[in-house]
PDB file of N, CA, C and O in Angstrom:
ATOM      1  N   MET A   1      89.029 117.013  65.906  1.00  0.00           N
ATOM      2  CA  MET A   1      88.870 115.161  66.969  1.00  0.00           C
ATOM      3  C   MET A   1      90.259 114.861  66.641  1.00  0.00           C
ATOM      4  O   MET A   1      90.623 115.079  65.486  1.00  0.00           O
ATOM      5  N   GLN A   2      90.998 114.443  67.396  1.00  0.00           N
ATOM      6  CA  GLN A   2      92.115 113.645  67.392  1.00  0.00           C
ATOM      7  C   GLN A   2      91.875 112.060  66.869  1.00  0.00           C
ATOM      8  O   GLN A   2      91.167 111.309  67.539  1.00  0.00           O
ATOM      9  N   ASN A   3      92.451 111.653  65.749  1.00  0.00           N
ATOM     10  CA  ASN A   3      92.101 110.400  65.374  1.00  0.00           C
ATOM     11  C   ASN A   3      93.601 109.531  66.041  1.00  0.00           C
ATOM     12  O   ASN A   3      94.607 109.721  65.356  1.00  0.00           O
ATOM     13  N   VAL A   4      93.805 108.545  67.404  1.00  0.00           N
ATOM     14  CA  VAL A   4      94.540 107.959  68.195  1.00  0.00           C
ATOM     15  C   VAL A   4      94.147 106.442  68.165  1.00  0.00           C
ATOM     16  O   VAL A   4      93.050 105.922  68.369  1.00  0.00           O
ATOM     17  N   GLU A   5      95.230 105.941  67.883  1.00  0.00           N
ATOM     18  CA  GLU A   5      95.340 104.059  68.080  1.00  0.00           C
ATOM     19  C   GLU A   5      96.157 103.962  68.860  1.00  0.00           C
ATOM     20  O   GLU A   5      97.133 104.712  68.881  1.00  0.00           O
ATOM     21  N   ILE A   6      95.923 102.841  69.847  1.00  0.00           N
ATOM     22  CA  ILE A   6      97.744 102.863  70.680  1.00  0.00           C
ATOM     23  C   ILE A   6      97.672 101.386  70.572  1.00  0.00           C
ATOM     24  O   ILE A   6      96.542 100.959  70.810  1.00  0.00           O
ATOM     25  N   TYR A   7      98.504 100.538  70.297  1.00  0.00           N
ATOM     26  CA  TYR A   7      98.754  99.508  70.691  1.00  0.00           C
ATOM     27  C   TYR A   7      99.380  98.954  71.409  1.00  0.00           C
ATOM     28  O   TYR A   7     100.567  99.250  71.271  1.00  0.00           O
ATOM     29  N   THR A   8      99.099  97.862  72.577  1.00  0.00           N
ATOM     30  CA  THR A   8      99.425  97.885  74.035  1.00  0.00           C
ATOM     31  C   THR A   8      99.780  96.418  74.781  1.00  0.00           C
ATOM     32  O   THR A   8     100.598  95.879  74.036  1.00  0.00           O
ATOM     33  N   SER A   9      99.549  95.650  75.789  1.00  0.00           N
ATOM     34  CA  SER A   9      99.722  94.669  75.866  1.00  0.00           C
ATOM     35  C   SER A   9      99.599  94.826  77.990  1.00  0.00           C
ATOM     36  O   SER A   9      99.776  95.803  78.718  1.00  0.00           O
ATOM     37  N   ASP A  10      99.300  93.652  78.252  1.00  0.00           N
ATOM     38  CA  ASP A  10      99.080  94.220  79.274  1.00  0.00           C
ATOM     39  C   ASP A  10     100.304  94.163  80.615  1.00  0.00           C
ATOM     40  O   ASP A  10     100.159  94.777  81.672  1.00  0.00           O
ATOM     41  N   SER A  11     101.210  93.497  80.361  1.00  0.00           N
ATOM     42  CA  SER A  11     102.567  94.062  80.929  1.00  0.00           C
ATOM     43  C   SER A  11     103.302  94.547  80.831  1.00  0.00           C
ATOM     44  O   SER A  11     104.414  94.370  81.329  1.00  0.00           O
ATOM     45  N   CYS A  12     102.746  95.753  79.789  1.00  0.00           N
ATOM     46  CA  CYS A  12     104.037  97.135  79.061  1.00  0.00           C
ATOM     47  C   CYS A  12     103.641  98.309  80.468  1.00  0.00           C
ATOM     48  O   CYS A  12     102.503  98.729  80.678  1.00  0.00           O
ATOM     49  N   ILE A  13     104.790  98.649  81.248  1.00  0.00           N
ATOM     50  CA  ILE A  13     104.990  99.948  82.015  1.00  0.00           C
ATOM     51  C   ILE A  13     104.262 100.811  80.860  1.00  0.00           C
ATOM     52  O   ILE A  13     103.121 101.264  80.955  1.00  0.00           O
ATOM     53  N   GLN A  14     105.271 100.981  79.563  1.00  0.00           N
ATOM     54  CA  GLN A  14     105.232 102.591  78.678  1.00  0.00           C
ATOM     55  C   GLN A  14     103.856 102.708  78.203  1.00  0.00           C
ATOM     56  O   GLN A  14     103.185 103.738  78.125  1.00  0.00           O
ATOM     57  N   CYS A  15     103.471 101.313  77.845  1.00  0.00           N
ATOM     58  CA  CYS A  15     101.897 101.360  77.556  1.00  0.00           C
ATOM     59  C   CYS A  15     101.040 101.857  78.899  1.00  0.00           C
ATOM     60  O   CYS A  15     100.197 102.754  78.918  1.00  0.00           O
ATOM     61  N   ILE A  16     101.433 101.125  79.889  1.00  0.00           N
ATOM     62  CA  ILE A  16     100.540 102.553  80.893  1.00  0.00           C
ATOM     63  C   ILE A  16     100.883 103.675  80.735  1.00  0.00           C
ATOM     64  O   ILE A  16     100.181 104.402  80.032  1.00  0.00           O
ATOM     65  N   LYS A  17     102.184 104.223  81.394  1.00  0.00           N
ATOM     66  CA  LYS A  17     102.618 105.247  81.217  1.00  0.00           C
ATOM     67  C   LYS A  17     101.670 106.256  80.070  1.00  0.00           C
ATOM     68  O   LYS A  17     100.931 107.223  80.254  1.00  0.00           O
ATOM     69  N   ALA A  18     102.136 105.439  78.720  1.00  0.00           N
ATOM     70  CA  ALA A  18     101.240 106.245  77.299  1.00  0.00           C
ATOM     71  C   ALA A  18      99.595 106.539  77.652  1.00  0.00           C
ATOM     72  O   ALA A  18      99.272 107.709  77.445  1.00  0.00           O
ATOM     73  N   LYS A  19      98.762 105.856  78.038  1.00  0.00           N
ATOM     74  CA  LYS A  19      97.302 105.654  77.944  1.00  0.00           C
ATOM     75  C   LYS A  19      97.027 106.771  79.122  1.00  0.00           C
ATOM     76  O   LYS A  19      96.266 107.705  78.872  1.00  0.00           O
ATOM     77  N   GLU A  20      97.738 106.648  80.567  1.00  0.00           N
ATOM     78  CA  GLU A  20      97.661 107.790  81.507  1.00  0.00           C
ATOM     79  C   GLU A  20      98.009 109.333  81.010  1.00  0.00           C
ATOM     80  O   GLU A  20      97.400 110.329  81.399  1.00  0.00           O
ATOM     81  N   PHE A  21      99.063 109.328  80.115  1.00  0.00           N
ATOM     82  CA  PHE A  21      99.027 110.679  79.007  1.00  0.00           C
ATOM     83  C   PHE A  21      98.067 111.033  78.297  1.00  0.00           C
ATOM     84  O   PHE A  21      98.100 112.252  78.133  1.00  0.00           O
ATOM     85  N   LEU A  22      97.429 110.667  77.916  1.00  0.00           N
ATOM     86  CA  LEU A  22      95.919 110.437  76.994  1.00  0.00           C
ATOM     87  C   LEU A  22      94.792 110.812  77.890  1.00  0.00           C
ATOM     88  O   LEU A  22      94.113 111.839  77.921  1.00  0.00           O
ATOM     89  N   LYS A  23      94.755 109.669  78.650  1.00  0.00           N
ATOM     90  CA  LYS A  23      93.656 109.741  79.729  1.00  0.00           C
ATOM     91  C   LYS A  23      93.765 111.158  80.063  1.00  0.00           C
ATOM     92  O   LYS A  23      93.292 112.104  79.433  1.00  0.00           O
ATOM     93  N   ASN A  24      94.449 111.178  81.136  1.00  0.00           N
ATOM     94  CA  ASN A  24      95.027 112.790  81.695  1.00  0.00           C
ATOM     95  C   ASN A  24      94.438 113.793  81.156  1.00  0.00           C
ATOM     96  O   ASN A  24      93.656 114.584  81.684  1.00  0.00           O
ATOM     97  N   ASN A  25      95.117 113.728  79.260  1.00  0.00           N
ATOM     98  CA  ASN A  25      94.431 115.164  79.040  1.00  0.00           C
ATOM     99  C   ASN A  25      93.489 115.143  78.355  1.00  0.00           C
ATOM    100  O   ASN A  25      93.082 116.075  77.661  1.00  0.00           O
ATOM    101  N   ASN A  26      92.919 113.830  78.490  1.00  0.00           N
ATOM    102  CA  ASN A  26      91.089 113.778  77.546  1.00  0.00           C
ATOM    103  C   ASN A  26      91.549 113.594  76.137  1.00  0.00           C
ATOM    104  O   ASN A  26      91.231 114.486  75.350  1.00  0.00           O
ATOM    105  N   ILE A  27      92.168 112.697  75.737  1.00  0.00           N
ATOM    106  CA  ILE A  27      92.222 112.253  74.492  1.00  0.00           C
ATOM    107  C   ILE A  27      91.912 111.208  73.959  1.00  0.00           C
ATOM    108  O   ILE A  27      92.765 110.333  74.104  1.00  0.00           O
ATOM    109  N   GLU A  28      90.896 110.876  73.304  1.00  0.00           N
ATOM    110  CA  GLU A  28      90.030 109.448  73.626  1.00  0.00           C
ATOM    111  C   GLU A  28      90.929 108.572  72.041  1.00  0.00           C
ATOM    112  O   GLU A  28      91.502 109.093  71.085  1.00  0.00           O
ATOM    113  N   TYR A  29      90.792 107.746  72.235  1.00  0.00           N
ATOM    114  CA  TYR A  29      91.779 107.242  71.868  1.00  0.00           C
ATOM    115  C   TYR A  29      91.115 105.372  71.617  1.00  0.00           C
ATOM    116  O   TYR A  29      90.421 104.852  72.490  1.00  0.00           O
ATOM    117  N   MET A  30      91.536 104.541  70.176  1.00  0.00           N
ATOM    118  CA  MET A  30      91.016 103.050  70.469  1.00  0.00           C
ATOM    119  C   MET A  30      92.847 102.318  70.916  1.00  0.00           C
ATOM    120  O   MET A  30      94.004 102.508  70.541  1.00  0.00           O
ATOM    121  N   GLU A  31      92.118 101.444  71.911  1.00  0.00           N
ATOM    122  CA  GLU A  31      93.394 101.008  72.155  1.00  0.00           C
ATOM    123  C   GLU A  31      93.323  99.435  71.537  1.00  0.00           C
ATOM    124  O   GLU A  31      92.226  98.944  71.799  1.00  0.00           O
ATOM    125  N   HIS A  32      93.976  98.754  70.980  1.00  0.00           N
ATOM    126  CA  HIS A  32      94.381  97.621  70.406  1.00  0.00           C
ATOM    127  C   HIS A  32      95.797  96.510  70.880  1.00  0.00           C
ATOM    128  O   HIS A  32      96.894  96.341  70.346  1.00  0.00           O
ATOM    129  N   ASN A  33      95.148  95.883  72.143  1.00  0.00           N
ATOM    130  CA  ASN A  33      95.665  95.065  73.227  1.00  0.00           C
ATOM    131  C   ASN A  33      96.018  93.818  72.095  1.00  0.00           C
ATOM    132  O   ASN A  33      95.193  93.019  71.654  1.00  0.00           O
ATOM    133  N   ILE A  34      97.235  93.871  71.810  1.00  0.00           N
ATOM    134  CA  ILE A  34      98.223  92.568  71.473  1.00  0.00           C
ATOM    135  C   ILE A  34      97.912  90.879  72.087  1.00  0.00           C
ATOM    136  O   ILE A  34      97.668  89.877  71.415  1.00  0.00           O
ATOM    137  N   SER A  35      97.997  90.979  73.226  1.00  0.00           N
ATOM    138  CA  SER A  35      98.016  90.169  74.752  1.00  0.00           C
ATOM    139  C   SER A  35      96.661  89.544  74.166  1.00  0.00           C
ATOM    140  O   SER A  35      96.684  88.393  73.730  1.00  0.00           O
ATOM    141  N   LYS A  36      95.705  90.156  74.156  1.00  0.00           N
ATOM    142  CA  LYS A  36      94.716  89.741  73.882  1.00  0.00           C
ATOM    143  C   LYS A  36      93.737  89.237  72.650  1.00  0.00           C
ATOM    144  O   LYS A  36      92.688  88.592  72.640  1.00  0.00           O
ATOM    145  N   ASN A  37      94.727  89.944  71.402  1.00  0.00           N
ATOM    146  CA  ASN A  37      93.865  89.636  70.408  1.00  0.00           C
ATOM    147  C   ASN A  37      94.992  89.604  69.380  1.00  0.00           C
ATOM    148  O   ASN A  37      95.803  90.508  69.182  1.00  0.00           O
ATOM    149  N   SER A  38      94.909  88.178  68.622  1.00  0.00           N
ATOM    150  CA  SER A  38      96.003  87.795  68.259  1.00  0.00           C
ATOM    151  C   SER A  38      96.217  88.481  66.552  1.00  0.00           C
ATOM    152  O   SER A  38      97.265  88.514  65.906  1.00  0.00           O
ATOM    153  N   GLU A  39      94.926  88.949  66.163  1.00  0.00           N
ATOM    154  CA  GLU A  39      94.688  89.513  64.792  1.00  0.00           C
ATOM    155  C   GLU A  39      95.481  91.425  65.135  1.00  0.00           C
ATOM    156  O   GLU A  39      96.223  91.842  64.246  1.00  0.00           O
ATOM    157  N   ASP A  40      95.264  92.239  66.219  1.00  0.00           N
ATOM    158  CA  ASP A  40      96.306  93.379  66.338  1.00  0.00           C
ATOM    159  C   ASP A  40      97.603  92.558  66.708  1.00  0.00           C
ATOM    160  O   ASP A  40      98.476  93.060  66.000  1.00  0.00           O
ATOM    161  N   ARG A  41      98.105  91.664  67.374  1.00  0.00           N
ATOM    162  CA  ARG A  41      99.364  91.671  67.210  1.00  0.00           C
ATOM    163  C   ARG A  41     100.032  91.298  65.318  1.00  0.00           C
ATOM    164  O   ARG A  41     101.175  91.533  64.926  1.00  0.00           O
ATOM    165  N   ARG A  42      98.834  90.657  64.446  1.00  0.00           N
ATOM    166  CA  ARG A  42      99.439  90.432  62.731  1.00  0.00           C
ATOM    167  C   ARG A  42      99.175  92.123  63.386  1.00  0.00           C
ATOM    168  O   ARG A  42      99.722  92.527  64.411  1.00  0.00           O
ATOM    169  N   THR A  43      98.660  92.567  62.924  1.00  0.00           N
ATOM    170  CA  THR A  43      98.572  93.900  62.689  1.00  0.00           C
ATOM    171  C   THR A  43      99.548  94.536  62.573  1.00  0.00           C
ATOM    172  O   THR A  43      99.878  95.264  61.637  1.00  0.00           O
ATOM    173  N   LEU A  44     100.020  94.329  63.414  1.00  0.00           N
ATOM    174  CA  LEU A  44     101.194  95.309  64.649  1.00  0.00           C
ATOM    175  C   LEU A  44     102.275  95.110  63.792  1.00  0.00           C
ATOM    176  O   LEU A  44     102.773  96.048  63.169  1.00  0.00           O
ATOM    177  N   ILE A  45     102.809  93.593  63.687  1.00  0.00           N
ATOM    178  CA  ILE A  45     103.974  93.105  62.928  1.00  0.00           C
ATOM    179  C   ILE A  45     103.747  93.612  61.200  1.00  0.00           C
ATOM    180  O   ILE A  45     104.805  93.858  60.620  1.00  0.00           O
ATOM    181  N   GLY A  46     102.817  93.730  60.603  1.00  0.00           N
ATOM    182  CA  GLY A  46     102.686  94.303  59.611  1.00  0.00           C
ATOM    183  C   GLY A  46     103.094  94.973  59.216  1.00  0.00           C
ATOM    184  O   GLY A  46     103.758  95.165  58.198  1.00  0.00           O
ATOM    185  N   MET A  47     102.521  95.818  60.517  1.00  0.00           N
ATOM    186  CA  MET A  47     102.990  97.231  60.543  1.00  0.00           C
ATOM    187  C   MET A  47     105.051  97.387  60.239  1.00  0.00           C
ATOM    188  O   MET A  47     105.786  98.182  59.654  1.00  0.00           O
ATOM    189  N   GLY A  48     105.202  96.319  60.914  1.00  0.00           N
ATOM    190  CA  GLY A  48     106.867  96.477  60.682  1.00  0.00           C
ATOM    191  C   GLY A  48     107.509  97.116  62.408  1.00  0.00           C
ATOM    192  O   GLY A  48     108.553  97.748  62.573  1.00  0.00           O
ATOM    193  N   TYR A  49     106.796  96.822  63.184  1.00  0.00           N
ATOM    194  CA  TYR A  49     107.156  96.769  64.392  1.00  0.00           C
ATOM    195  C   TYR A  49     107.242  95.579  65.385  1.00  0.00           C
ATOM    196  O   TYR A  49     106.297  94.792  65.425  1.00  0.00           O
ATOM    197  N   MET A  50     108.399  95.389  66.249  1.00  0.00           N
ATOM    198  CA  MET A  50     107.857  93.983  66.846  1.00  0.00           C
ATOM    199  C   MET A  50     108.489  94.633  68.409  1.00  0.00           C
ATOM    200  O   MET A  50     109.298  93.947  69.034  1.00  0.00           O
ATOM    201  N   SER A  51     108.097  95.826  68.883  1.00  0.00           N
ATOM    202  CA  SER A  51     107.697  95.938  70.712  1.00  0.00           C
ATOM    203  C   SER A  51     106.632  97.214  70.449  1.00  0.00           C
ATOM    204  O   SER A  51     106.138  97.531  69.367  1.00  0.00           O
ATOM    205  N   ILE A  52     106.454  97.760  71.569  1.00  0.00           N
ATOM    206  CA  ILE A  52     105.492  98.431  72.155  1.00  0.00           C
ATOM    207  C   ILE A  52     105.436  99.284  73.315  1.00  0.00           C
ATOM    208  O   ILE A  52     105.901  98.726  74.308  1.00  0.00           O
ATOM    209  N   PRO A  53     105.001 100.503  73.521  1.00  0.00           N
ATOM    210  CA  PRO A  53     103.661 100.514  72.855  1.00  0.00           C
ATOM    211  C   PRO A  53     103.842 101.380  71.381  1.00  0.00           C
ATOM    212  O   PRO A  53     104.848 102.044  71.131  1.00  0.00           O
ATOM    213  N   VAL A  54     102.954 101.275  70.682  1.00  0.00           N
ATOM    214  CA  VAL A  54     103.551 102.254  69.062  1.00  0.00           C
ATOM    215  C   VAL A  54     101.458 102.500  69.297  1.00  0.00           C
ATOM    216  O   VAL A  54     100.446 101.828  69.499  1.00  0.00           O
ATOM    217  N   THR A  55     102.035 104.362  69.018  1.00  0.00           N
ATOM    218  CA  THR A  55     100.321 105.101  69.547  1.00  0.00           C
ATOM    219  C   THR A  55     100.945 105.489  67.555  1.00  0.00           C
ATOM    220  O   THR A  55     102.061 105.492  67.037  1.00  0.00           O
ATOM    221  N   ILE A  56      99.459 105.771  66.979  1.00  0.00           N
ATOM    222  CA  ILE A  56      99.102 106.714  65.744  1.00  0.00           C
ATOM    223  C   ILE A  56      98.084 107.125  66.100  1.00  0.00           C
ATOM    224  O   ILE A  56      97.041 106.510  66.323  1.00  0.00           O
ATOM    225  N   ILE A  57      98.434 108.796  66.226  1.00  0.00           N
ATOM    226  CA  ILE A  57      97.987 109.853  66.599  1.00  0.00           C
ATOM    227  C   ILE A  57      97.691 110.100  64.877  1.00  0.00           C
ATOM    228  O   ILE A  57      98.307 109.292  64.182  1.00  0.00           O
ATOM    229  N   ASN A  58      96.801 111.141  64.080  1.00  0.00           N
ATOM    230  CA  ASN A  58      96.673 111.233  63.224  1.00  0.00           C
ATOM    231  C   ASN A  58      97.269 111.138  61.647  1.00  0.00           C
ATOM    232  O   ASN A  58      97.394 112.001  60.778  1.00  0.00           O
ATOM    233  N   GLY A  59      97.562 109.785  61.671  1.00  0.00           N
ATOM    234  CA  GLY A  59      98.128 108.595  61.102  1.00  0.00           C
ATOM    235  C   GLY A  59      99.764 108.622  60.897  1.00  0.00           C
ATOM    236  O   GLY A  59     100.405 107.898  60.136  1.00  0.00           O
ATOM    237  N   GLU A  60     100.319 109.741  61.854  1.00  0.00           N
ATOM    238  CA  GLU A  60     101.808 110.059  62.328  1.00  0.00           C
ATOM    239  C   GLU A  60     102.286 108.898  63.785  1.00  0.00           C
ATOM    240  O   GLU A  60     101.933 109.118  64.943  1.00  0.00           O
ATOM    241  N   HIS A  61     103.328 107.428  63.252  1.00  0.00           N
ATOM    242  CA  HIS A  61     103.565 106.491  64.183  1.00  0.00           C
ATOM    243  C   HIS A  61     103.978 107.019  65.214  1.00  0.00           C
ATOM    244  O   HIS A  61     104.281 108.181  64.943  1.00  0.00           O
ATOM    245  N   VAL A  62     104.136 106.819  66.142  1.00  0.00           N
ATOM    246  CA  VAL A  62     104.783 106.781  67.611  1.00  0.00           C
ATOM    247  C   VAL A  62     105.059 105.998  67.950  1.00  0.00           C
ATOM    248  O   VAL A  62     104.059 105.400  68.348  1.00  0.00           O
ATOM    249  N   LEU A  63     106.929 104.796  68.304  1.00  0.00           N
ATOM    250  CA  LEU A  63     107.233 103.746  69.027  1.00  0.00           C
ATOM    251  C   LEU A  63     107.557 104.417  70.024  1.00  0.00           C
ATOM    252  O   LEU A  63     108.105 105.514  70.132  1.00  0.00           O
ATOM    253  N   GLY A  64     107.039 103.404  71.031  1.00  0.00           N
ATOM    254  CA  GLY A  64     107.167 103.531  72.513  1.00  0.00           C
ATOM    255  C   GLY A  64     106.659 105.204  73.143  1.00  0.00           C
ATOM    256  O   GLY A  64     106.223 106.119  72.444  1.00  0.00           O
ATOM    257  N   PHE A  65     106.843 105.226  74.406  1.00  0.00           N
ATOM    258  CA  PHE A  65     106.464 106.149  75.090  1.00  0.00           C
ATOM    259  C   PHE A  65     107.465 107.414  74.750  1.00  0.00           C
ATOM    260  O   PHE A  65     108.451 107.706  75.427  1.00  0.00           O
ATOM    261  N   ASP A  66     106.982 108.168  73.464  1.00  0.00           N
ATOM    262  CA  ASP A  66     107.972 109.645  73.630  1.00  0.00           C
ATOM    263  C   ASP A  66     107.100 110.615  73.559  1.00  0.00           C
ATOM    264  O   ASP A  66     106.414 110.911  72.581  1.00  0.00           O
ATOM    265  N   LEU A  67     107.129 111.368  75.117  1.00  0.00           N
ATOM    266  CA  LEU A  67     106.117 112.269  75.469  1.00  0.00           C
ATOM    267  C   LEU A  67     106.474 113.744  74.608  1.00  0.00           C
ATOM    268  O   LEU A  67     105.756 114.721  74.822  1.00  0.00           O
ATOM    269  N   ASN A  68     107.336 113.815  73.873  1.00  0.00           N
ATOM    270  CA  ASN A  68     107.627 115.109  73.746  1.00  0.00           C
ATOM    271  C   ASN A  68     107.277 115.342  71.939  1.00  0.00           C
ATOM    272  O   ASN A  68     107.445 116.378  71.296  1.00  0.00           O
ATOM    273  N   ARG A  69     106.651 113.752  71.346  1.00  0.00           N
ATOM    274  CA  ARG A  69     106.832 113.463  70.384  1.00  0.00           C
ATOM    275  C   ARG A  69     105.059 113.910  70.515  1.00  0.00           C
ATOM    276  O   ARG A  69     104.432 114.831  69.990  1.00  0.00           O
ATOM    277  N   MET A  70     104.653 112.865  71.403  1.00  0.00           N
ATOM    278  CA  MET A  70     103.403 112.895  70.983  1.00  0.00           C
ATOM    279  C   MET A  70     102.335 113.895  71.410  1.00  0.00           C
ATOM    280  O   MET A  70     101.145 113.828  71.102  1.00  0.00           O
ATOM    281  N   LYS A  71     103.084 115.100  72.379  1.00  0.00           N
ATOM    282  CA  LYS A  71     102.059 116.508  72.645  1.00  0.00           C
ATOM    283  C   LYS A  71     102.189 116.808  71.410  1.00  0.00           C
ATOM    284  O   LYS A  71     101.171 117.080  70.773  1.00  0.00           O
ATOM    285  N   LYS A  72     103.380 116.830  70.817  1.00  0.00           N
ATOM    286  CA  LYS A  72     103.670 118.250  69.435  1.00  0.00           C
ATOM    287  C   LYS A  72     102.514 117.409  68.205  1.00  0.00           C
ATOM    288  O   LYS A  72     102.256 117.923  67.117  1.00  0.00           O
ATOM    289  N   LEU A  73     101.985 116.175  68.627  1.00  0.00           N
ATOM    290  CA  LEU A  73     101.391 115.804  67.473  1.00  0.00           C
ATOM    291  C   LEU A  73     100.077 115.858  67.640  1.00  0.00           C
ATOM    292  O   LEU A  73      99.348 115.704  66.661  1.00  0.00           O
ATOM    293  N   LEU A  74      99.563 116.078  68.872  1.00  0.00           N
ATOM    294  CA  LEU A  74      98.821 115.979  69.838  1.00  0.00           C
ATOM    295  C   LEU A  74      98.125 117.992  69.926  1.00  0.00           C
ATOM    296  O   LEU A  74      96.956 118.350  70.075  1.00  0.00           O
ATOM    297  N   GLY A  75      99.284 118.811  69.777  1.00  0.00           N
ATOM    298  CA  GLY A  75      98.853 119.601  69.803  1.00  0.00           C
ATOM    299  C   GLY A  75      99.128 119.924  71.291  1.00  0.00           C
ATOM    300  O   GLY A  75      98.674 121.044  71.529  1.00  0.00           O
ATOM    301  N   ILE A  76      99.599 119.466  72.190  1.00  0.00           N
ATOM    302  CA  ILE A  76      99.168 120.224  73.640  1.00  0.00           C
ATOM    303  C   ILE A  76     100.903 120.945  74.000  1.00  0.00           C
ATOM    304  O   ILE A  76     101.094 121.617  75.013  1.00  0.00           O
TER     305      ILE A  76
END
């Protein structure tokens, strides 16, 4: 089973695309919405990121909606 987390916000189009990709490929994920949770925002900044989406797949970080990298890390 894949371990997938994604940092998003409500107004991020790339975040919506990334989540749709995961859903369409039946990949379960945990979403951290920085618009709704300030602790998630602090965690994201603590990792050194100032933009979203950030997807963490089995410990590997993907900045933005990098479809090719996500597919590679997920084995799709």
